[in-house]
ZAMI-870755 format. One line per field, with one value per residue (C-alpha): residue number from 1; residue in three letters; x negated, y, z. Coordinates in steps of 0.05 Angstrom, whole numbers, plus 5000, padded with zeros to 4 digits. Layout:
// residues N
n: [NUM	...]
res: [ALA	...]
px: [X	...]
py: [Y	...]
pz: [Z	...]
***
This chain:
// residues 373
n: [1	2	3	4	5	6	7	8	9	10	11	12	13	14	15	16	17	18	19	20	21	22	23	24	25	26	27	28	29	30	31	32	33	34	35	36	37	38	39	40	41	42	43	44	45	46	47	48	49	50	51	52	53	54	55	56	57	58	59	60	61	62	63	64	65	66	67	68	69	70	71	72	73	74	75	76	77	78	79	80	81	82	83	84	85	86	87	88	89	90	91	92	93	94	95	96	97	98	99	100	101	102	103	104	105	106	107	108	109	110	111	112	113	114	115	116	117	118	119	120	121	122	123	124	125	126	127	128	129	130	131	132	133	134	135	136	137	138	139	140	141	142	143	144	145	146	147	148	149	150	151	152	153	154	155	156	157	158	159	160	161	162	163	164	165	166	167	168	169	170	171	172	173	174	175	176	177	178	179	180	181	182	183	184	185	186	187	188	189	190	191	192	193	194	195	196	197	198	199	200	201	202	203	204	205	206	207	208	209	210	211	212	213	214	215	216	217	218	219	220	221	222	223	224	225	226	227	228	229	230	231	232	233	234	235	236	237	238	239	240	241	242	243	244	245	246	247	248	249	250	251	252	253	254	255	256	257	258	259	260	261	262	263	264	265	266	267	268	269	270	271	272	273	274	275	276	277	278	279	280	281	282	283	284	285	286	287	288	289	290	291	292	293	294	295	296	297	298	299	300	301	302	303	304	305	306	307	308	309	310	311	312	313	314	315	316	317	318	319	320	321	322	323	324	325	326	327	328	329	330	331	332	333	334	335	336	337	338	339	340	341	342	343	344	345	346	347	348	349	350	351	352	353	354	355	356	357	358	359	360	361	362	363	364	365	366	367	368	369	370	371	372	373]
res: [MET	GLY	SER	LEU	LEU	LEU	GLY	GLY	ARG	GLY	ARG	LEU	THR	SER	ALA	ALA	HIS	ARG	LEU	LYS	ALA	ILE	GLU	LEU	ILE	ASN	GLU	ALA	HIS	ALA	ALA	GLY	ALA	GLY	LEU	VAL	SER	ALA	CYS	SER	GLU	ILE	GLY	ILE	CYS	LEU	ARG	THR	LEU	LYS	ARG	TRP	ARG	LYS	ALA	VAL	ILE	GLY	ASP	GLY	ASP	GLY	HIS	ASP	ARG	ARG	LYS	GLY	SER	PRO	ARG	LEU	VAL	SER	HIS	LYS	LEU	SER	GLU	GLU	GLU	ARG	GLN	ARG	ILE	LEU	LEU	THR	CYS	ASN	GLN	ALA	GLU	TYR	ALA	SER	LEU	PRO	PRO	GLY	GLN	ILE	VAL	PRO	ALA	LEU	ALA	ASP	GLN	GLY	LEU	TYR	ILE	GLY	SER	GLU	SER	SER	PHE	TYR	ARG	VAL	LEU	HIS	ALA	HIS	GLY	GLN	VAL	HIS	ARG	ARG	GLY	ARG	ALA	ARG	PRO	PRO	GLN	GLU	PRO	ARG	PRO	VAL	PRO	ARG	LEU	ARG	THR	SER	GLU	ALA	ASN	GLN	VAL	TRP	SER	TRP	ASP	ILE	THR	TYR	LEU	PRO	THR	THR	VAL	ARG	GLY	ILE	TRP	LEU	TYR	LEU	TYR	LEU	VAL	ILE	ASP	VAL	TRP	SER	ARG	LYS	VAL	VAL	ALA	TRP	ASP	VAL	ASP	GLU	ARG	GLU	ASP	PRO	ALA	VAL	ALA	ALA	ASP	LEU	VAL	SER	ARG	ALA	CYS	LEU	ARG	GLU	ARG	ILE	SER	LYS	GLY	ARG	LYS	GLN	PRO	LEU	VAL	LEU	HIS	SER	ASP	ASN	GLY	ASN	ALA	MET	ARG	ALA	ALA	THR	LEU	GLU	SER	ARG	LEU	GLU	GLU	LEU	GLY	VAL	LEU	ARG	SER	PHE	SER	ARG	PRO	ARG	VAL	SER	ASN	ASP	ASN	PRO	TYR	SER	GLU	SER	LEU	PHE	ARG	THR	VAL	LYS	TYR	ARG	PRO	ASP	TYR	PRO	ARG	LYS	PRO	PHE	ALA	SER	LYS	GLU	GLN	ALA	CYS	GLN	TRP	VAL	ALA	ALA	PHE	VAL	ASP	TRP	TYR	ASN	HIS	GLN	HIS	ARG	HIS	SER	GLY	ILE	LYS	PHE	VAL	THR	PRO	GLN	GLN	ARG	HIS	HIS	GLY	GLN	ALA	THR	GLU	ILE	CYS	ARG	HIS	ARG	SER	VAL	VAL	TYR	GLY	GLN	ALA	ARG	GLN	ARG	HIS	PRO	ARG	ARG	TRP	SER	ARG	SER	THR	ARG	CYS	TRP	LEU	GLN	PRO	GLU	VAL	VAL	TRP	ILE	ASN	GLN	PRO	PRO	ASP	GLU	LEU	ASN	GLU	PRO	GLY	GLN	LEU	PRO	LEU	MET	GLN	ALA	ALA]
px: [5000	4940	4928	4989	4967	5014	4981	5018	5073	5111	5100	5108	5116	5148	5216	5181	5125	5182	5223	5157	5134	5202	5206	5132	5152	5213	5172	5124	5178	5212	5144	5141	5104	5125	5159	5114	5050	5079	5091	5019	4990	5018	5005	5075	5116	5178	5218	5197	5217	5288	5297	5274	5318	5380	5364	5364	5430	5463	5445	5406	5347	5307	5287	5260	5316	5276	5265	5210	5212	5237	5186	5204	5137	5166	5094	5080	5042	5084	5071	5049	5001	4973	4962	4928	4879	4864	4851	4805	4763	4754	4733	4660	4635	4665	4658	4596	4614	4651	4714	4671	4636	4694	4742	4691	4678	4750	4755	4699	4740	4805	4833	4865	4900	4895	4852	4790	4832	4888	4838	4809	4878	4893	4831	4838	4908	4879	4822	4770	4739	4666	4600	4605	4540	4484	4467	4463	4524	4515	4495	4521	4477	4432	4454	4413	4364	4373	4327	4327	4271	4264	4196	4132	4127	4199	4192	4127	4120	4068	4048	3984	3951	3893	3823	3782	3713	3654	3680	3733	3800	3775	3807	3802	3865	3880	3930	3956	4008	4036	4085	4141	4159	4087	4057	3998	3960	3966	3928	3886	3843	3810	3809	3790	3859	3931	3943	4006	3954	3914	3977	3996	3929	3933	4002	3981	3919	3964	4014	3960	3928	3991	4017	4077	4109	4160	4207	4211	4282	4281	4245	4195	4219	4167	4195	4163	4181	4193	4121	4097	4058	4119	4166	4118	4142	4067	4083	4154	4135	4079	4131	4176	4126	4110	4186	4184	4241	4235	4264	4259	4269	4321	4289	4263	4276	4207	4233	4260	4190	4171	4123	4077	4082	4063	4005	3974	3984	3943	3892	3883	3881	3835	3777	3726	3761	3701	3703	3663	3695	3675	3612	3628	3680	3632	3628	3707	3716	3667	3705	3777	3752	3730	3796	3835	3795	3808	3881	3897	3854	3842	3898	3955	4015	4069	4124	4107	4101	4028	4002	3959	3992	3951	3977	4049	4038	4015	4064	4020	4056	4112	4064	4028	4088	4113	4047	4052	4125	4093	4038	4093	4139	4083	4061	4129	4137	4071	4099	4171	4183	4143	4197	4268	4297	4271	4200	4179	4211	4159	4206	4184	4232	4263	4291	4258	4297	4291	4350	4388	4459	4499	4547	4501	4556	4507	4499	4437	4424	4427	4355	4333	4394	4384	4429	4383	4363]
py: [4996	5045	5049	5092	5153	5217	5283	5345	5308	5286	5355	5340	5265	5230	5191	5123	5135	5154	5093	5049	5085	5075	5002	4988	5029	4985	4923	4946	4964	4895	4867	4900	4965	5028	5084	5137	5088	5067	5137	5161	5102	5128	5208	5229	5245	5215	5276	5269	5195	5213	5263	5214	5158	5217	5232	5160	5146	5212	5202	5141	5166	5200	5262	5323	5375	5431	5492	5524	5601	5647	5695	5750	5793	5860	5882	5814	5824	5816	5766	5817	5849	5776	5768	5833	5812	5748	5782	5832	5784	5745	5803	5798	5859	5825	5748	5745	5786	5775	5806	5846	5881	5881	5923	5982	5980	5991	6045	6083	6081	6110	6041	5999	5935	5896	5891	5842	5790	5795	5784	5721	5692	5697	5667	5615	5598	5592	5551	5601	5613	5592	5623	5670	5677	5633	5616	5540	5520	5491	5418	5361	5339	5278	5213	5196	5141	5077	5017	4956	4908	4838	4813	4836	4865	4883	4959	5002	5074	5118	5191	5239	5281	5330	5318	5383	5393	5441	5488	5531	5521	5456	5389	5316	5276	5214	5163	5112	5057	5021	4965	4988	4922	4902	4974	4945	4995	4954	5000	5069	5115	5182	5226	5298	5314	5292	5248	5205	5157	5151	5135	5084	5050	5047	5014	4964	4940	4933	4891	4848	4839	4823	4778	4819	4790	4820	4765	4757	4747	4810	4867	4912	4984	5039	5094	5168	5243	5286	5310	5319	5256	5214	5238	5236	5193	5161	5126	5113	5075	5034	5013	4995	4949	4921	4910	4954	5001	5074	5110	5182	5225	5282	5349	5385	5329	5303	5251	5211	5183	5171	5115	5152	5219	5173	5142	5207	5235	5174	5185	5262	5248	5194	5203	5188	5238	5281	5349	5378	5374	5319	5334	5288	5242	5183	5203	5208	5143	5113	5142	5123	5050	5040	5071	5028	4966	4989	5005	4938	4890	4926	4973	4946	4984	5005	4996	4922	4902	4919	4871	4891	4902	4845	4792	4820	4820	4747	4717	4708	4762	4715	4666	4718	4749	4680	4668	4733	4717	4650	4688	4739	4683	4647	4710	4718	4653	4667	4733	4734	4796	4840	4833	4869	4847	4802	4806	4849	4832	4813	4796	4818	4873	4829	4883	4955	5011	5080	5116	5064	5072	5078	5023	4968	4942	4910	4839	4806	4777	4845	4867	4918	4964	5023	5082	5132	5140]
pz: [5005	5012	4937	4926	4961	4947	4963	4985	5018	4957	4918	4840	4857	4803	4808	4796	4846	4895	4885	4890	4955	4985	4966	5003	5061	5070	5058	5111	5159	5153	5168	5231	5218	5245	5195	5215	5206	5135	5115	5137	5098	5032	5048	5065	5130	5155	5135	5063	5067	5092	5037	4982	5008	5012	4939	4918	4958	4923	4849	4844	4808	4860	4819	4852	4848	4878	4831	4861	4881	4825	4804	4759	4734	4712	4688	4657	4583	4528	4472	4424	4474	4491	4417	4410	4465	4431	4365	4395	4431	4367	4321	4298	4341	4403	4388	4431	4491	4555	4577	4627	4569	4517	4567	4579	4506	4485	4540	4506	4445	4480	4482	4539	4520	4589	4649	4654	4690	4638	4582	4621	4631	4559	4536	4583	4560	4488	4513	4492	4564	4548	4536	4484	4440	4428	4500	4511	4550	4616	4613	4652	4711	4693	4729	4787	4763	4806	4798	4837	4839	4881	4855	4819	4752	4746	4758	4750	4766	4737	4744	4728	4780	4775	4804	4806	4777	4789	4730	4755	4713	4687	4712	4706	4701	4742	4714	4761	4748	4807	4816	4858	4893	4915	4915	4877	4829	4766	4723	4729	4684	4687	4629	4609	4581	4592	4530	4516	4471	4535	4575	4518	4522	4591	4597	4543	4586	4646	4609	4579	4650	4681	4625	4609	4547	4502	4500	4575	4602	4649	4611	4650	4667	4669	4714	4709	4715	4656	4635	4562	4563	4591	4537	4483	4421	4417	4488	4465	4407	4442	4498	4446	4416	4485	4502	4559	4578	4599	4657	4678	4740	4738	4725	4785	4830	4857	4904	4844	4832	4906	4900	4855	4897	4958	4926	4902	4973	5002	4944	4962	5040	5047	5096	5039	4990	4964	4997	4939	4868	4819	4780	4724	4697	4712	4791	4789	4756	4805	4862	4836	4826	4896	4921	4878	4903	4978	4966	4934	4975	5042	5052	5101	5072	5124	5072	5063	5136	5139	5084	5028	4960	4931	4982	4967	4892	4890	4938	4999	5043	5063	5096	5129	5162	5182	5217	5256	5280	5308	5342	5371	5392	5427	5462	5486	5517	5556	5582	5570	5619	5568	5516	5533	5473	5409	5381	5325	5255	5208	5151	5081	5051	4993	4953	4937	4907	4873	4896	4935	4930	4994	4982	4945	4905	4851	4842	4866	4792	4758	4768	4754	4753	4708	4712	4675	4604]
***
């Protein structure tokens, strides 16, 4: 019965909906429900129900006989004046102007047809209230990208960041590709320019190293922001050859690509990050190679229960966490009073999201779920 919600206490409710509501309320009342509770479930009050019942008993059709308050506007625009406003707005000299500029321009010529509000009402009645001129109309907001992964090599995230050099204004560009599920850095490169060809070769090497084939049942999704290198046709054509799908963040929404942004913060805030700018590309490559080796094989990541990305990527994390649970269980048996509740949960996160929906209505088999072009 809750699916037939009638707003406004029955105002402008059709006769068919009224009869259906009365029937549902009668059924609920016969089953033991109170009339007030049954009416509130549908969205009406008890007085409305009584009026509807009276109308049905009186004429049998249940139509709303209320006429509404009579309104006689003596200063209402005539049809001739409305047409004059419409023709004036569509003249060549006014076609690109809003009413806020048309009305003063007419006043300068000694003409007054109607107020600015009247102009807007007439234009709205004829479906002409829109941006007048060559300005691009407002765009619909881009849908939120929602990606869901439950194993390695389903969703990758990548981005580019700056590395300073000893020459002011000259930068090196660090390319990093991370697996969202395992947090493993699957590919990296340092170059002197931001080039989509470099990104295409980087993704190609990563797919070859991770054995990502084009004919796989679940295609790989590569998520990124809206930079020039990410949107370039060079990278797009290479991804099509590899059978990799693309996903993009919303414009000016930095947290749509959280895993790459978090990785860059880890890069820049490492204790051994050079205090002075890099003297050469080779020096930067040496430092990044050491960082990636540490990050993948030694860094215990807090988002994956403090195992290394390499251990989670290759399926070793579950056994490691199971062993930790056994250790904690034995410690609790030796000193049970030290635990007020259960021991620490070491279960690995089975699913990782980019922009997790609030309801999670998606089926487990639909991985990854894509809602962004």
